[in-house]
C-alpha positions in Angstrom: 163.8 7.3 105.2 164.3 9.4 102.1 163.6 9.2 98.4 161.3 10.4 95.7 158.1 12.1 96.9 159.6 12.7 100.4 159.4 16.4 101.1 161.7 17.8 103.8 159.8 20.5 105.6 161.1 23.8 106.9 163.0 23.7 110.2 162.7 20.0 110.5 165.7 19.4 112.7 164.6 22.3 115.0 161.0 20.9 115.3 162.4 17.5 116.3 164.7 19.1 118.8 161.8 21.1 120.3 159.6 18.0 120.6 162.5 15.8 121.9 160.7 12.4 121.2 161.6 9.5 123.4 160.8 5.8 123.3 157.2 5.0 124.0 156.0 8.6 123.6 153.1 9.6 121.4 153.5 12.6 119.1 150.8 14.2 116.9 151.9 15.6 113.6 148.9 17.8 113.0 149.9 18.9 109.5 151.2 15.7 108.0 151.7 17.0 104.4 154.1 14.7 102.7 155.3 13.1 106.0 158.6 15.0 106.6 158.1 15.8 110.3 156.5 12.3 110.9 159.4 10.5 109.3 162.0 12.6 111.2 160.3 12.0 114.5 159.9 8.2 113.9 163.6 8.0 113.0 164.7 10.0 116.1 163.2 7.7 118.7 161.1 4.6 119.1 157.9 6.7 119.5 154.5 6.5 118.0 153.2 9.2 115.6 149.7 10.1 114.6 149.6 12.2 111.4 146.6 14.4 110.6 145.7 16.0 107.2 142.7 17.0 105.3 144.4 16.9 101.9 143.7 13.7 99.9 147.2 14.0 98.3 148.7 13.6 101.8 146.7 10.4 102.4 148.5 8.8 99.5 151.9 9.9 100.8 151.1 8.3 104.1 151.1 4.8 102.6 154.9 4.8 102.5 155.2 5.9 106.1 152.7 3.2 107.2 154.7 0.6 105.3 158.0 1.8 106.8 156.8 2.0 110.4 154.0 -0.5 110.9 152.5 -0.3 114.4 154.2 3.0 115.1 152.4 5.3 112.7 148.8 6.0 111.9 147.0 8.6 109.8 143.8 10.5 110.7 141.9 12.1 107.8 140.6 15.5 108.9 141.5 19.0 110.1 144.0 19.6 112.8 141.6 22.0 114.6 140.0 18.9 115.9 143.2 17.0 116.6 142.2 15.9 120.1 138.9 14.4 118.8 140.7 12.7 115.8 143.3 11.3 118.2 140.6 9.9 120.5 139.3 8.0 117.5 142.7 6.3 117.4 142.7 5.5 121.1 144.9 8.5 122.0 143.7 10.7 124.8 146.9 12.3 125.9 150.0 13.2 123.8 153.7 14.0 124.6 154.1 16.3 121.6 152.2 18.2 118.9 153.7 19.6 115.8 151.9 22.1 113.5 153.3 23.5 110.2 150.8 26.3 109.3 149.7 27.3 105.8 150.1 26.0 102.3 152.8 23.4 101.7 155.4 23.5 98.9 153.9 20.4 97.1 150.5 22.2 97.1 152.0 25.3 95.7 153.9 23.4 93.0 150.9 21.6 91.7 149.1 23.9 89.2 145.9 21.7 89.4 145.5 22.8 93.1 145.1 26.4 92.1 147.3 28.0 94.8 149.9 29.6 92.5 149.6 32.8 90.6 152.7 31.9 88.6 151.3 28.9 86.7 147.9 28.5 85.2 145.4 26.2 86.9 141.8 25.9 88.1 141.0 28.6 90.7 140.4 26.2 93.5 142.8 26.7 96.5 141.1 24.2 98.8 143.4 22.1 101.0 140.6 19.5 101.3 137.7 18.7 99.1 135.0 20.5 101.0 133.7 24.1 100.9 133.6 26.8 98.3 136.4 27.1 95.8 138.4 30.3 95.3 136.5 30.8 92.1 133.2 30.6 93.9 134.3 33.2 96.4 135.7 35.6 93.7 132.6 35.3 91.5 129.9 35.6 94.2 131.2 37.6 97.2 130.2 41.2 97.6 132.8 43.8 96.7 133.2 44.9 100.4 133.7 41.2 101.5 136.4 40.7 98.8 138.1 43.9 99.9 138.1 42.8 103.5 139.6 39.4 102.5 142.4 41.0 100.6 143.1 43.7 103.2 142.8 41.8 106.5 144.0 38.4 105.4 146.4 39.4 102.6 147.5 42.7 104.2 147.0 44.2 100.7 146.7 48.0 100.8 145.2 48.1 97.3 142.4 45.8 98.4 139.5 48.0 97.5 140.9 48.7 94.1 141.4 45.0 93.4 137.8 44.1 94.6 136.3 46.9 92.5 138.1 45.6 89.3 137.2 42.0 90.0 133.5 42.8 90.4 133.4 44.8 87.2 135.2 42.1 85.2 133.2 39.1 86.5 130.0 40.7 85.3 131.4 40.1 81.8 133.1 36.8 82.3 133.5 34.7 85.6 136.9 33.8 86.9 137.9 30.1 86.5 141.7 30.2 86.2 144.5 31.4 88.4 146.4 33.4 85.8 143.2 35.2 84.8 142.7 36.4 88.3 146.5 37.2 88.7 146.5 39.3 85.6 143.5 41.3 86.9 145.3 42.0 90.1 148.6 42.9 88.4 146.7 45.4 86.3 145.7 47.5 89.3 148.5 46.9 91.8 151.8 48.8 91.3 155.0 46.8 91.0 157.0 46.9 94.2 160.7 47.7 94.4 161.4 44.4 96.3 160.3 42.4 93.3 157.4 40.7 95.0 154.7 39.8 92.5 151.7 42.2 92.8 149.3 39.2 93.0 151.1 37.7 96.1 149.1 39.4 98.9 145.7 39.1 97.3 146.2 35.4 96.6 147.4 34.8 100.1 144.3 36.5 101.5 142.0 34.5 99.3 143.7 31.2 100.2 143.5 31.9 103.9 139.8 32.8 103.6 138.9 29.7 101.5 140.6 27.4 104.0 139.7 29.3 107.2 143.4 29.0 108.1 143.4 31.4 111.0 140.3 29.9 112.6 141.8 26.5 112.1 145.0 27.6 113.8 143.1 28.9 116.8 141.2 25.7 117.1 144.4 23.6 116.7 146.2 25.5 119.4 143.3 25.0 121.8 143.1 21.3 120.9 146.9 20.9 121.5 146.4 22.5 125.0 143.7 20.0 125.8 145.5 16.9 124.7 149.1 17.5 125.8 150.3 15.9 129.0 152.1 17.8 131.7 155.6 18.2 130.3 154.3 17.7 126.7 155.8 19.9 124.0 154.2 22.1 121.4 156.1 23.2 118.2 154.4 25.5 115.7 155.9 26.8 112.5 154.3 29.8 110.8 155.3 31.6 107.6 153.7 35.1 107.7 152.9 37.7 110.3 149.2 36.9 110.7 150.0 33.3 111.7 153.0 34.2 113.9 151.1 36.9 115.8 148.3 34.5 116.6 150.8 31.8 117.9 152.7 34.4 119.8 149.6 35.8 121.4 148.3 32.4 122.3 151.6 31.3 124.0 152.1 34.7 125.7 148.6 34.5 127.1 148.8 30.9 128.2 152.2 31.2 129.7 151.4 34.4 131.6 154.4 36.1 129.9 152.2 39.1 129.2 150.6 39.4 132.7 151.0 42.5 134.7 152.3 42.9 138.2 155.9 42.4 139.4 158.1 39.4 139.5 157.8 39.4 143.3 154.0 39.6 143.5 151.8 37.1 141.8 148.8 38.2 139.7 145.7 37.8 141.9 143.0 39.6 140.1 139.6 37.8 139.8 139.3 35.4 136.9 143.1 34.9 136.6 143.9 31.4 135.4 147.1 29.5 135.9 149.5 29.2 133.0 149.1 26.1 130.9 152.4 26.5 129.0 156.0 27.5 129.8 157.8 29.1 126.9 160.7 27.1 125.6 162.3 30.2 124.2 161.3 33.9 124.2 162.1 34.6 120.5 161.1 32.4 117.5 163.7 30.1 115.9 164.4 30.9 112.3 166.2 29.0 109.5 169.9 29.3 108.9 171.5 30.5 105.7 172.2 26.9 104.5 168.6 26.0 104.7 167.4 29.2 103.1 169.9 28.6 100.2 168.3 25.2 99.5 164.7 26.3 100.3 163.9 30.0 99.9 160.5 29.5 101.5 162.4 28.9 104.8 163.3 32.6 104.9 160.0 33.6 106.4 159.5 30.6 108.7 159.3 31.0 112.5 159.2 28.2 115.0 157.7 28.9 118.4 157.6 26.1 121.1 156.4 25.7 124.6 156.1 23.0 127.3 152.7 22.1 128.9 152.3 22.7 132.6 150.0 20.7 135.0 147.3 23.4 135.0 143.9 22.5 133.4 143.3 23.6 129.9 141.6 26.9 129.4 139.3 25.4 126.7 137.2 22.3 126.7 136.2 20.1 123.8 132.9 21.5 122.6 133.7 25.1 123.6 133.1 27.8 121.0 136.1 28.5 118.9 
């Protein structure tokens, strides 16, 4: 199914190949977005798909998928960090596959009214859902040290303190309400880079990740996927920057035992050792080919990591602290 409003996500064919859907299986698309992965999975096999999203714009997009695949598709409104609980609300207690596409989507970036972009003017919002503080509230109320930490740790911005200092000084005169206003403040204190990347890029990334608790949500989503996947179930995660990819890599390395010590002849037997809950599908991440990058430049930074669930019990339980 294609047509107006249908967004083709990055590495779509590769995600479907990693999940290998079969007739009768249940797949959870934890980041439904505009339905790209869900549609591809439903077209690939006579499977059932549960889409999950906290973005109200995604709920509207789901209507077309519901109409095209009645009885085979359902949508749960919420955060993918609780995907196992949301699935249970739909009568799903075990899944054959989970797909996660981390971070902001192209449709969200392209809509100035969402406040994600530093290239077009819009309200300084950045929320993927409708809950929690907006980016404007954070920028206008957070302490200087907190803002610096957000830009440095989540945006990997080396001029974080300089940006935070300028923001705090300026907001005393006039609060920030628009994206271009904030972007211009950042550009005034961050030198232009030789690679042509906009000086506001990293600070905006850090602020967006903070507003949406994206890394915490990713951690919770990975744990939830571990709990709900059946033995032999497949997990496919697409990330777009180093913070996301390192987290996914660390999780899969830990859960697969790929980073464990000892030799290949002697099993690890130290106290507290837990059996691997995943088997890595491939050691290195899958990246987009030149053809996809040419049509979608955002694909350049995308990395797909996938793994297969073992029979070992999950390391986390529903209700455990994240």
